MDAnalysis code that builds the backbone (N, CA, C; Angstrom):
import MDAnalysis as mda
import numpy as np

u = mda.Universe.empty(633, n_residues=211, atom_resindex=np.repeat(np.arange(211), 3), trajectory=True)
u.add_TopologyAttr("name", ["N", "CA", "C"] * 211)
u.add_TopologyAttr("resid", np.arange(1, 212))
u.add_TopologyAttr("resname", ["UNK", "UNK", "UNK", "UNK", "UNK", "UNK", "UNK", "UNK", "UNK", "UNK", "UNK", "UNK", "UNK", "UNK", "UNK", "UNK", "UNK", "UNK", "UNK", "UNK", "UNK", "UNK", "UNK", "UNK", "UNK", "UNK", "UNK", "UNK", "UNK", "UNK", "UNK", "UNK", "UNK", "UNK", "UNK", "UNK", "UNK", "UNK", "UNK", "UNK", "UNK", "UNK", "UNK", "UNK", "UNK", "UNK", "UNK", "UNK", "UNK", "UNK", "UNK", "UNK", "UNK", "UNK", "UNK", "UNK", "UNK", "UNK", "UNK", "UNK", "UNK", "UNK", "UNK", "UNK", "UNK", "UNK", "UNK", "UNK", "UNK", "UNK", "UNK", "UNK", "UNK", "UNK", "UNK", "UNK", "UNK", "UNK", "UNK", "UNK", "UNK", "UNK", "UNK", "UNK", "UNK", "UNK", "UNK", "UNK", "UNK", "UNK", "UNK", "UNK", "UNK", "UNK", "UNK", "UNK", "UNK", "UNK", "UNK", "UNK", "UNK", "UNK", "UNK", "UNK", "UNK", "UNK", "UNK", "UNK", "UNK", "UNK", "UNK", "UNK", "UNK", "UNK", "UNK", "UNK", "UNK", "UNK", "UNK", "UNK", "UNK", "UNK", "UNK", "UNK", "UNK", "UNK", "UNK", "UNK", "UNK", "UNK", "UNK", "UNK", "UNK", "UNK", "UNK", "UNK", "UNK", "UNK", "UNK", "UNK", "UNK", "UNK", "UNK", "UNK", "UNK", "UNK", "UNK", "UNK", "UNK", "UNK", "UNK", "UNK", "UNK", "UNK", "UNK", "UNK", "UNK", "UNK", "UNK", "UNK", "UNK", "UNK", "UNK", "UNK", "UNK", "UNK", "UNK", "UNK", "UNK", "UNK", "UNK", "UNK", "UNK", "UNK", "UNK", "UNK", "UNK", "UNK", "UNK", "UNK", "UNK", "UNK", "UNK", "UNK", "UNK", "UNK", "UNK", "UNK", "UNK", "UNK", "UNK", "UNK", "UNK", "UNK", "UNK", "UNK", "UNK", "UNK", "UNK", "UNK", "UNK", "UNK", "UNK", "UNK", "UNK", "UNK", "UNK", "UNK", "UNK", "UNK", "UNK"])
u.atoms.positions = np.array([
    [34.035, -14.195, 0.802],
    [33.644, -13.015, 0.021],
    [32.171, -13.149, -0.400],
    [31.388, -12.083, -0.221],
    [29.986, -12.123, -0.588],
    [29.814, -12.228, -2.094],
    [28.831, -13.018, -2.483],
    [28.523, -13.066, -3.908],
    [27.820, -11.780, -4.307],
    [27.925, -11.469, -5.569],
    [27.280, -10.259, -6.077],
    [25.769, -10.339, -5.894],
    [25.222, -11.556, -6.086],
    [23.782, -11.752, -5.953],
    [23.321, -11.485, -4.532],
    [24.049, -11.984, -3.540],
    [23.684, -11.788, -2.139],
    [23.744, -10.308, -1.784],
    [24.747, -9.622, -2.236],
    [24.900, -8.200, -1.935],
    [23.727, -7.402, -2.480],
    [23.307, -7.732, -3.687],
    [22.183, -7.023, -4.282],
    [20.910, -7.235, -3.478],
    [20.675, -8.467, -3.044],
    [19.475, -8.759, -2.264],
    [19.503, -8.014, -0.939],
    [20.668, -8.014, -0.296],
    [20.786, -7.330, 0.985],
    [20.609, -5.819, 0.789],
    [21.171, -5.295, -0.241],
    [21.074, -3.874, -0.516],
    [19.622, -3.476, -0.777],
    [18.920, -4.298, -1.541],
    [17.517, -4.002, -1.827],
    [16.713, -3.971, -0.538],
    [17.011, -4.904, 0.358],
    [16.288, -4.942, 1.629],
    [16.545, -3.678, 2.437],
    [17.789, -3.236, 2.453],
    [18.134, -2.044, 3.223],
    [17.501, -0.797, 2.621],
    [17.487, -0.734, 1.305],
    [16.968, 0.454, 0.645],
    [15.454, 0.530, 0.757],
    [14.788, -0.597, 0.529],
    [13.339, -0.548, 0.381],
    [12.547, -0.833, 1.653],
    [13.123, -1.481, 2.622],
    [12.325, -1.826, 3.794],
    [13.102, -1.601, 5.090],
    [13.853, -0.534, 5.121],
    [14.617, -0.202, 6.307],
    [13.812, 0.653, 7.265],
    [14.448, 1.202, 8.289],
    [13.736, 2.041, 9.249],
    [13.326, 3.371, 8.642],
    [12.312, 3.962, 9.205],
    [11.828, 5.246, 8.721],
    [10.397, 5.458, 9.148],
    [9.828, 6.580, 8.748],
    [8.453, 6.890, 9.118],
    [7.475, 5.956, 8.412],
    [6.512, 5.465, 9.180],
    [5.514, 4.538, 8.666],
    [4.140, 5.198, 8.698],
    [3.456, 5.204, 7.578],
    [2.106, 5.771, 7.512],
    [1.086, 4.660, 7.368],
    [-0.005, 4.772, 8.115],
    [-1.129, 3.863, 7.956],
    [-2.232, 4.564, 7.188],
    [-2.899, 3.834, 6.313],
    [-3.943, 4.419, 5.469],
    [-5.192, 3.546, 5.513],
    [-6.342, 4.182, 5.640],
    [-7.612, 3.470, 5.578],
    [-8.693, 4.418, 5.085],
    [-9.854, 3.858, 4.762],
    [-10.950, 4.651, 4.232],
    [-12.226, 4.369, 5.006],
    [-13.195, 5.229, 4.802],
    [-14.536, 5.030, 5.340],
    [-15.540, 5.443, 4.285],
    [-16.569, 4.624, 4.098],
    [-17.645, 5.023, 3.204],
    [-17.647, 4.403, 1.835],
    [-17.134, 3.182, 1.679],
    [-17.217, 2.539, 0.367],
    [-18.628, 2.036, 0.082],
    [-19.314, 1.569, 1.115],
    [-20.596, 0.919, 0.906],
    [-21.832, 1.792, 0.879],
    [-21.847, 2.960, 1.506],
    [-23.067, 3.771, 1.579],
    [-23.599, 4.217, 0.218],
    [-24.860, 4.619, 0.235],
    [-25.516, 5.107, -0.973],
    [-25.359, 6.606, -1.149],
    [-24.816, 7.273, -0.140],
    [-24.716, 8.740, -0.193],
    [-23.429, 9.218, 0.451],
    [-22.998, 10.384, 0.031],
    [-21.818, 11.022, 0.616],
    [-20.524, 10.562, -0.024],
    [-19.440, 11.285, 0.237],
    [-18.136, 10.948, -0.336],
    [-17.514, 9.738, 0.345],
    [-16.467, 9.212, -0.257],
    [-15.616, 8.241, 0.421],
    [-14.443, 9.028, 0.996],
    [-14.124, 8.773, 2.254],
    [-13.101, 9.542, 2.968],
    [-11.920, 8.638, 3.300],
    [-10.725, 9.122, 3.076],
    [-9.511, 8.375, 3.407],
    [-8.658, 9.196, 4.365],
    [-7.896, 8.495, 5.189],
    [-6.980, 9.168, 6.108],
    [-5.628, 8.463, 6.067],
    [-4.578, 9.238, 6.231],
    [-3.215, 8.721, 6.368],
    [-2.650, 9.274, 7.666],
    [-2.055, 8.417, 8.474],
    [-1.573, 8.815, 9.793],
    [-0.167, 8.277, 10.025],
    [0.698, 9.141, 10.507],
    [2.028, 8.732, 10.972],
    [2.047, 8.934, 12.480],
    [2.103, 7.848, 13.221],
    [2.104, 7.928, 14.678],
    [3.491, 8.274, 15.206],
    [3.516, 8.813, 16.409],
    [4.757, 9.138, 17.102],
    [5.040, 8.030, 18.109],
    [6.135, 7.288, 17.906],
    [6.473, 6.184, 18.808],
    [6.687, 6.655, 20.240],
    [7.029, 7.915, 20.414],
    [7.270, 8.442, 21.755],
    [5.980, 8.856, 22.460],
    [4.873, 8.846, 21.723],
    [3.580, 9.214, 22.305],
    [2.553, 8.130, 21.979],
    [2.668, 6.971, 22.624],
    [1.760, 5.864, 22.312],
    [0.311, 6.195, 22.660],
    [-0.582, 5.606, 21.912],
    [-2.020, 5.803, 22.111],
    [-2.643, 4.451, 22.446],
    [-3.240, 4.341, 23.601],
    [-3.844, 3.081, 24.029],
    [-5.247, 2.925, 23.433],
    [-5.576, 1.685, 23.112],
    [-6.938, 1.386, 22.680],
    [-7.191, 1.508, 21.198],
    [-6.151, 1.673, 20.379],
    [-6.365, 1.751, 18.936],
    [-6.881, 0.409, 18.428],
    [-7.902, 0.461, 17.597],
    [-8.510, -0.750, 17.060],
    [-9.279, -0.381, 15.796],
    [-9.779, -1.393, 15.125],
    [-10.645, -1.171, 13.972],
    [-11.794, -0.270, 14.404],
    [-11.998, 0.828, 13.685],
    [-13.000, 1.816, 14.092],
    [-14.398, 1.212, 14.196],
    [-14.676, 0.189, 13.391],
    [-16.008, -0.421, 13.403],
    [-16.272, -1.196, 14.698],
    [-15.210, -1.515, 15.418],
    [-15.363, -2.268, 16.668],
    [-15.455, -1.359, 17.895],
    [-15.418, -0.060, 17.671],
    [-15.443, 0.904, 18.775],
    [-16.783, 1.628, 18.815],
    [-17.165, 2.094, 19.999],
    [-18.371, 2.904, 20.107],
    [-18.094, 4.295, 19.527],
    [-19.146, 4.996, 19.185],
    [-18.990, 6.342, 18.636],
    [-18.274, 7.250, 19.625],
    [-18.588, 7.115, 20.896],
    [-17.937, 7.952, 21.917],
    [-16.449, 7.640, 22.009],
    [-16.114, 6.345, 21.967],
    [-14.701, 5.962, 22.055],
    [-13.937, 6.433, 20.814],
    [-14.574, 6.327, 19.648],
    [-13.926, 6.817, 18.423],
    [-13.648, 8.309, 18.513],
    [-14.614, 9.067, 19.036],
    [-14.441, 10.521, 19.141],
    [-13.285, 10.865, 20.074],
    [-13.168, 10.127, 21.184],
    [-12.080, 10.364, 22.129],
    [-10.731, 10.054, 21.484],
    [-10.661, 8.916, 20.793],
    [-9.411, 8.529, 20.139],
    [-9.078, 9.471, 18.982],
    [-10.098, 9.952, 18.298],
    [-9.879, 10.920, 17.213],
    [-9.108, 12.126, 17.739],
    [-9.567, 12.671, 18.851],
    [-8.896, 13.843, 19.423],
    [-7.476, 13.510, 19.859],
    [-7.293, 12.320, 20.427],
    [-5.964, 11.930, 20.899],
    [-5.005, 11.708, 19.731],
    [-5.511, 11.091, 18.670],
    [-4.677, 10.878, 17.493],
    [-4.254, 12.209, 16.888],
    [-5.210, 13.125, 16.750],
    [-4.884, 14.429, 16.174],
    [-3.876, 15.184, 17.030],
    [-3.911, 14.965, 18.351],
    [-3.004, 15.673, 19.254],
    [-1.618, 15.037, 19.303],
    [-1.538, 13.714, 19.169],
    [-0.271, 13.009, 19.405],
    [0.452, 12.547, 18.147],
    [-0.243, 12.333, 17.055],
    [0.397, 11.818, 15.847],
    [1.389, 12.830, 15.291],
    [2.423, 12.334, 14.629],
    [3.366, 13.238, 13.972],
    [2.661, 14.035, 12.890],
    [1.788, 13.384, 12.141],
    [0.956, 14.113, 11.185],
    [-0.197, 13.235, 10.715],
    [-1.267, 13.904, 10.329],
    [-2.462, 13.261, 9.796],
    [-2.873, 13.985, 8.524],
    [-3.437, 13.259, 7.609],
    [-3.964, 13.859, 6.393],
    [-5.308, 13.212, 6.079],
    [-6.297, 14.033, 5.774],
    [-7.629, 13.549, 5.435],
    [-7.965, 14.013, 4.023],
    [-8.484, 13.098, 3.214],
    [-8.858, 13.441, 1.844],
    [-10.111, 12.670, 1.482],
    [-10.681, 13.000, 0.347],
    [-11.904, 12.314, -0.056],
    [-12.034, 12.296, -1.567],
    [-12.959, 11.468, -2.021],
    [-13.412, 11.500, -3.405],
    [-14.901, 11.786, -3.356],
    [-15.339, 12.693, -4.186],
    [-16.712, 13.185, -4.149],
    [-17.689, 12.173, -4.732],
    [-18.971, 12.443, -4.511],
    [-20.020, 11.614, -5.113],
    [-19.879, 11.611, -6.627],
    [-19.586, 12.766, -7.213],
    [-19.416, 12.856, -8.663],
    [-18.262, 11.969, -9.137],
    [-17.158, 11.957, -8.385],
    [-16.016, 11.119, -8.763],
    [-16.346, 9.642, -8.591],
    [-17.103, 9.305, -7.552],
    [-17.524, 7.912, -7.353],
    [-18.351, 7.439, -8.545],
    [-19.304, 8.265, -8.978],
    [-20.165, 7.897, -10.102],
    [-19.393, 7.829, -11.416],
    [-18.403, 8.665, -11.547],
    [-17.646, 8.711, -12.808],
    [-16.597, 7.606, -12.891],
    [-15.921, 7.326, -11.774],
    [-14.791, 6.403, -11.791],
    [-15.145, 4.986, -11.369],
    [-16.129, 4.826, -10.536],
    [-16.575, 3.653, -9.773],
    [-15.978, 3.738, -8.366],
    [-16.593, 3.055, -7.434],
    [-16.242, 3.239, -6.018],
    [-14.826, 2.765, -5.706],
    [-14.359, 1.696, -6.346],
    [-13.004, 1.224, -6.071],
    [-11.977, 2.263, -6.493],
    [-12.094, 2.765, -7.719],
    [-11.118, 3.736, -8.199],
    [-11.209, 5.055, -7.427],
    [-12.409, 5.428, -7.026],
    [-12.561, 6.644, -6.223],
    [-11.913, 6.467, -4.850],
    [-12.025, 5.273, -4.290],
    [-11.376, 4.990, -3.004],
    [-9.864, 5.081, -3.132],
    [-9.323, 4.508, -4.196],
    [-7.882, 4.579, -4.429],
    [-7.435, 6.037, -4.589],
    [-8.263, 6.831, -5.262],
    [-7.943, 8.249, -5.458],
    [-7.928, 8.983, -4.122],
    [-8.908, 8.713, -3.261],
    [-8.950, 9.359, -1.946],
    [-7.730, 8.981, -1.116],
    [-7.336, 7.704, -1.157],
    [-6.143, 7.253, -0.421],
    [-4.892, 7.934, -0.956],
    [-4.805, 8.009, -2.262],
    [-3.664, 8.669, -2.899],
    [-3.566, 10.123, -2.437],
    [-4.676, 10.811, -2.417],
    [-4.706, 12.206, -1.975],
    [-4.313, 12.328, -0.507],
    [-4.759, 11.373, 0.312],
    [-4.424, 11.419, 1.739],
    [-2.919, 11.280, 1.957],
    [-2.297, 10.351, 1.254],
    [-0.849, 10.156, 1.394],
    [-0.096, 11.385, 0.901],
    [-0.519, 11.925, -0.218],
    [0.146, 13.115, -0.761],
    [-0.011, 14.328, 0.154],
    [-1.051, 14.330, 0.960],
    [-1.300, 15.461, 1.840],
    [-0.529, 15.433, 3.145],
    [0.214, 14.358, 3.401],
    [0.993, 14.277, 4.643],
    [2.084, 15.346, 4.660],
    [2.213, 15.992, 5.793],
    [3.237, 17.029, 5.951],
    [4.634, 16.416, 5.918],
    [4.777, 15.213, 6.434],
    [6.038, 14.476, 6.407],
    [5.909, 13.331, 5.413],
    [6.959, 13.067, 4.659],
    [6.905, 11.968, 3.696],
    [7.330, 10.678, 4.376],
    [6.455, 9.673, 4.386],
    [6.808, 8.413, 5.045],
    [7.794, 7.597, 4.224],
    [8.489, 6.715, 4.913],
    [9.378, 5.766, 4.238],
    [8.560, 4.646, 3.609],
    [7.466, 4.286, 4.290],
    [6.633, 3.180, 3.821],
    [5.183, 3.450, 4.197],
    [4.268, 2.969, 3.349],
    [2.839, 3.130, 3.583],
    [2.197, 1.755, 3.708],
    [1.408, 1.573, 4.757],
    [0.643, 0.342, 4.941],
    [-0.828, 0.674, 4.759],
    [-1.473, -0.030, 3.835],
    [-2.855, 0.255, 3.463],
    [-3.752, -0.908, 3.862],
    [-4.865, -0.591, 4.489],
    [-5.798, -1.645, 4.865],
    [-6.422, -2.275, 3.620],
    [-6.536, -3.608, 3.627],
    [-7.189, -4.300, 2.526],
    [-6.221, -5.079, 1.659],
    [-6.636, -5.332, 0.432],
    [-5.804, -6.133, -0.485],
    [-5.490, -5.406, -1.786],
    [-5.721, -4.112, -1.823],
    [-5.405, -3.310, -3.008],
    [-4.642, -2.054, -2.610],
    [-3.809, -1.579, -3.531],
    [-2.996, -0.399, -3.261],
    [-3.277, 0.710, -4.259],
    [-3.343, 1.953, -3.792],
    [-3.395, 3.080, -4.732],
    [-2.028, 3.263, -5.379],
    [-1.986, 3.972, -6.479],
    [-0.718, 4.267, -7.141],
    [0.034, 5.310, -6.321],
    [1.207, 4.940, -5.827],
    [2.008, 5.829, -4.977],
    [3.457, 5.806, -5.436],
    [4.190, 6.862, -5.111],
    [5.618, 6.896, -5.421],
    [6.439, 6.542, -4.186],
    [5.815, 5.831, -3.254],
    [6.442, 5.420, -1.999],
    [6.243, 3.917, -1.850],
    [7.169, 3.235, -1.228],
    [7.009, 1.820, -0.929],
    [5.714, 1.611, -0.166],
    [4.880, 0.679, -0.621],
    [3.582, 0.460, 0.011],
    [3.271, -1.022, 0.082],
    [2.460, -1.364, 1.060],
    [2.058, -2.760, 1.245],
    [0.599, -2.800, 1.683],
    [-0.178, -3.688, 1.088],
    [-1.566, -3.891, 1.493],
    [-1.596, -4.906, 2.631],
    [-2.381, -4.625, 3.644],
    [-2.472, -5.503, 4.819],
    [-3.940, -5.864, 5.046],
    [-4.297, -7.105, 4.802],
    [-5.667, -7.551, 5.030],
    [-5.971, -7.494, 6.529],
    [-7.095, -6.903, 6.882],
    [-7.480, -6.687, 8.293],
    [-6.462, -5.811, 9.018],
    [-5.813, -4.937, 8.249],
    [-4.791, -4.065, 8.836],
    [-5.332, -3.128, 9.888],
    [-6.636, -2.769, 9.768],
    [-7.210, -1.854, 10.758],
    [-7.303, -2.476, 12.143],
    [-7.181, -3.810, 12.215],
    [-7.186, -4.495, 13.507],
    [-5.782, -4.931, 13.926],
    [-4.818, -4.855, 13.006],
    [-3.489, -5.405, 13.263],
    [-2.383, -4.357, 13.375],
    [-2.526, -3.248, 12.674],
    [-1.459, -2.240, 12.596],
    [-1.957, -0.947, 13.239],
    [-1.321, -0.474, 14.314],
    [-1.808, 0.722, 15.011],
    [-2.001, 1.938, 14.109],
    [-1.077, 2.174, 13.178],
    [-1.198, 3.347, 12.308],
    [-2.414, 3.234, 11.394],
    [-2.713, 2.015, 10.938],
    [-3.911, 1.822, 10.118],
    [-5.157, 1.972, 10.971],
    [-5.128, 1.446, 12.198],
    [-6.258, 1.626, 13.125],
    [-6.535, 3.113, 13.327],
    [-5.474, 3.877, 13.517],
    [-5.628, 5.322, 13.712],
    [-6.242, 5.973, 12.480],
    [-5.792, 5.567, 11.296],
    [-6.348, 6.113, 10.061],
    [-7.816, 5.732, 9.909],
    [-8.142, 4.516, 10.304],
    [-9.524, 4.049, 10.251],
    [-10.428, 4.918, 11.118],
    [-9.957, 5.234, 12.301],
    [-10.733, 6.065, 13.235],
    [-10.891, 7.483, 12.694],
    [-9.802, 8.063, 12.202],
    [-9.857, 9.427, 11.673],
    [-10.821, 9.496, 10.489],
    [-10.731, 8.525, 9.586],
    [-11.592, 8.539, 8.405],
    [-13.060, 8.369, 8.782],
    [-13.350, 7.449, 9.678],
    [-14.751, 7.186, 10.024],
    [-15.373, 8.354, 10.791],
    [-14.659, 8.903, 11.759],
    [-15.211, 10.028, 12.513],
    [-15.444, 11.220, 11.591],
    [-14.497, 11.467, 10.695],
    [-14.640, 12.573, 9.751],
    [-15.871, 12.391, 8.889],
    [-16.027, 11.199, 8.340],
    [-17.178, 10.971, 7.451],
    [-18.503, 10.979, 8.218],
    [-18.513, 10.379, 9.388],
    [-19.747, 10.378, 10.185],
    [-20.203, 11.799, 10.492],
    [-19.258, 12.672, 10.780],
    [-19.611, 14.068, 11.067],
    [-20.151, 14.769, 9.826],
    [-19.627, 14.420, 8.682],
    [-20.145, 14.987, 7.439],
    [-21.594, 14.551, 7.213],
    [-21.893, 13.279, 7.507],
    [-23.261, 12.789, 7.314],
    [-24.211, 13.353, 8.362],
    [-23.697, 13.653, 9.540],
    [-24.532, 14.323, 10.544],
    [-24.875, 15.745, 10.096],
    [-23.927, 16.407, 9.458],
    [-24.211, 17.730, 8.886],
    [-25.246, 17.624, 7.763],
    [-25.138, 16.561, 6.962],
    [-26.103, 16.351, 5.889],
    [-27.505, 16.117, 6.470],
    [-27.552, 15.439, 7.604],
    [-28.834, 15.210, 8.283],
    [-29.497, 16.532, 8.678],
    [-28.703, 17.480, 9.118],
    [-29.267, 18.773, 9.511],
    [-29.921, 19.480, 8.323],
    [-29.392, 19.255, 7.136],
    [-29.952, 19.879, 5.939],
    [-31.127, 19.086, 5.365],
    [-31.109, 17.767, 5.616],
    [-32.158, 16.905, 5.056],
    [-32.599, 15.885, 6.112],
    [-33.265, 16.315, 7.161],
    [-33.602, 15.423, 8.283],
    [-34.525, 14.268, 7.920],
    [-35.284, 14.383, 6.840],
    [-36.229, 13.327, 6.481],
    [-35.543, 12.011, 6.113],
    [-34.260, 12.059, 5.778],
    [-33.559, 10.850, 5.321],
    [-32.900, 10.064, 6.462],
    [-32.756, 10.653, 7.623],
    [-32.169, 9.940, 8.754],
    [-30.687, 9.658, 8.646],
    [-29.944, 10.551, 7.997],
    [-28.506, 10.319, 7.820],
    [-27.752, 10.212, 9.151],
    [-28.278, 10.825, 10.196],
    [-27.611, 10.743, 11.495],
    [-27.667, 9.341, 12.072],
    [-28.592, 8.529, 11.580],
    [-28.738, 7.166, 12.091],
    [-27.999, 6.133, 11.235],
    [-28.144, 6.216, 9.918],
    [-27.562, 5.173, 9.060],
    [-26.297, 5.605, 8.333],
    [-25.958, 6.895, 8.411],
    [-24.732, 7.432, 7.795],
    [-24.635, 7.131, 6.305],
    [-25.778, 7.014, 5.663],
    [-25.783, 6.826, 4.219],
    [-25.891, 5.394, 3.757],
    [-25.790, 4.435, 4.663],
    [-25.891, 3.027, 4.274],
    [-27.328, 2.691, 3.871],
    [-27.468, 1.614, 3.127],
    [-28.758, 1.257, 2.571],
    [-29.666, 0.517, 3.533],
    [-29.976, 1.127, 4.652],
    [-30.884, 0.532, 5.620],
    [-32.328, 0.641, 5.117],
    [-33.232, -0.078, 5.795],
    [-34.647, 0.002, 5.445],
    [-35.128, 1.449, 5.550],
    [-34.732, 2.135, 6.621],
    [-35.117, 3.534, 6.807],
    [-34.667, 4.399, 5.632],
    [-33.436, 4.205, 5.211],
    [-32.886, 5.005, 4.117],
    [-33.590, 4.700, 2.798],
    [-33.813, 3.424, 2.527],
    [-34.473, 3.046, 1.285],
    [-35.907, 3.570, 1.228],
    [-36.588, 3.541, 2.368],
    [-37.947, 4.094, 2.416],
    [-37.941, 5.591, 2.155],
    [-36.963, 6.293, 2.748],
    [-36.856, 7.743, 2.528],
    [-36.561, 8.059, 1.064],
    [-35.727, 7.231, 0.447],
    [-35.422, 7.415, -0.976],
    [-36.689, 7.285, -1.824],
    [-37.495, 6.277, -1.527],
    [-38.719, 6.056, -2.298],
    [-39.719, 7.194, -2.103],
    [-39.778, 7.721, -0.884],
    [-40.756, 8.767, -0.584],
    [-40.301, 10.136, -1.083],
    [-39.043, 10.475, -0.829],
    [-38.553, 11.832, -1.069],
    [-37.669, 11.965, -2.314],
    [-37.262, 10.834, -2.874],
    [-36.391, 10.891, -4.047],
    [-34.922, 11.044, -3.680],
    [-34.075, 11.076, -4.695],
    [-32.623, 11.153, -4.479],
    [-32.159, 12.601, -4.372],
    [-31.179, 12.797, -3.511],
    [-30.526, 14.099, -3.341],
    [-29.286, 14.177, -4.230],
    [-28.740, 15.364, -4.440],
    [-27.456, 15.465, -5.142],
    [-26.345, 14.699, -4.418],
    [-26.524, 14.455, -3.118],
    [-25.517, 13.740, -2.328],
    [-25.596, 12.232, -2.500],
    [-26.601, 11.735, -3.209],
    [-26.723, 10.297, -3.426],
    [-25.866, 9.852, -4.616],
    [-25.358, 8.628, -4.516],
    [-24.507, 8.064, -5.556],
    [-25.393, 7.436, -6.632],
    [-25.465, 8.088, -7.756],
    [-26.382, 7.662, -8.813],
    [-25.977, 6.351, -9.469],
    [-24.726, 5.958, -9.339],
    [-24.263, 4.701, -9.923],
    [-24.575, 3.492, -9.044],
    [-25.080, 3.716, -7.837],
    [-25.429, 2.615, -6.941],
    [-26.866, 2.173, -7.228],
    [-27.084, 0.871, -7.290],
    [-28.339, 0.305, -7.782],
    [-29.601, 0.846, -7.102],
    [-29.677, 0.916, -5.762],
    [-30.919, 1.418, -5.153],
    [-31.249, 2.848, -5.552],
    [-30.228, 3.680, -5.699],
    [-30.447, 5.066, -6.113],
    [-30.835, 5.108, -7.588],
    [-30.159, 4.300, -8.399],
    [-30.467, 4.259, -9.833],
    [-31.908, 3.816, -10.063],
    [-32.386, 2.865, -9.260],
    [-33.770, 2.407, -9.409],
    [-34.762, 3.524, -9.119],
    [-34.510, 4.282, -8.049],
    [-35.396, 5.393, -7.695],
    [-35.404, 6.444, -8.796],
    [-34.252, 6.755, -9.336],
    [-34.160, 7.742, -10.408],
    [-34.880, 7.268, -11.661],
    [-34.774, 5.964, -11.950],
    [-35.447, 5.406, -13.121],
    [-36.964, 5.482, -12.972],
    [-37.462, 5.213, -11.768],
    [-38.899, 5.298, -11.501],
    [-39.390, 6.729, -11.656],
    [-38.606, 7.669, -11.109],
    [-38.981, 9.078, -11.220],
    [-39.015, 9.539, -12.678],
    [-38.040, 9.054, -13.434],
    [-37.947, 9.450, -14.837],
    [-39.108, 8.879, -15.642],
    [-39.574, 7.690, -15.242],
    [-40.649, 7.022, -15.993],
    [-42.030, 7.596, -15.686],
    [-42.134, 8.382, -14.637],
    [-43.439, 8.952, -14.285],
    [-43.893, 9.938, -15.352],
    [-45.185, 9.922, -15.681],
    [-45.696, 10.839, -16.712],
    [-45.700, 12.273, -16.228],
])
């Protein structure tokens, strides 16, 4: 006869980590000095496998674009969300990232049984979730989310480049490269820049101190 303790453990395993839809979640844009942080949640279709899924940072831009289209066509559902520059400055980048991930999961058309999130931190969710370090290289659904988030954000920064070509957003995508820092010093900060980030804050302080 099973002990009561064993039954409870087995029951918990069946309830909390059984079969069901699995969503992968990842973000793009934690480090840049400009633009929102973008998160994506993806539930892949096991009957429609996608070859070549990997950490988006290890893929060429052309390969990411191709996989982006394939993921959008084959996945059971995808959700893209973001936290704005204003939210990043108000909450801090970590909390804004968690908020974007939370929004992405909530935006899924289908509710997953479990969520796997890249990294070592989890957003507050009402679904079973697990953080997976290097998940974007290990879990196909997280790889897919990584690609969706990065392509989405890169396209947003390319649009920003069209409005402000002097900053070179099409090249550095908002990261603090030498080109970007030089443009900041010459042209000043845009509303799209994160004022809580040190390089931007320094430029704003210099501008404010000018007579």
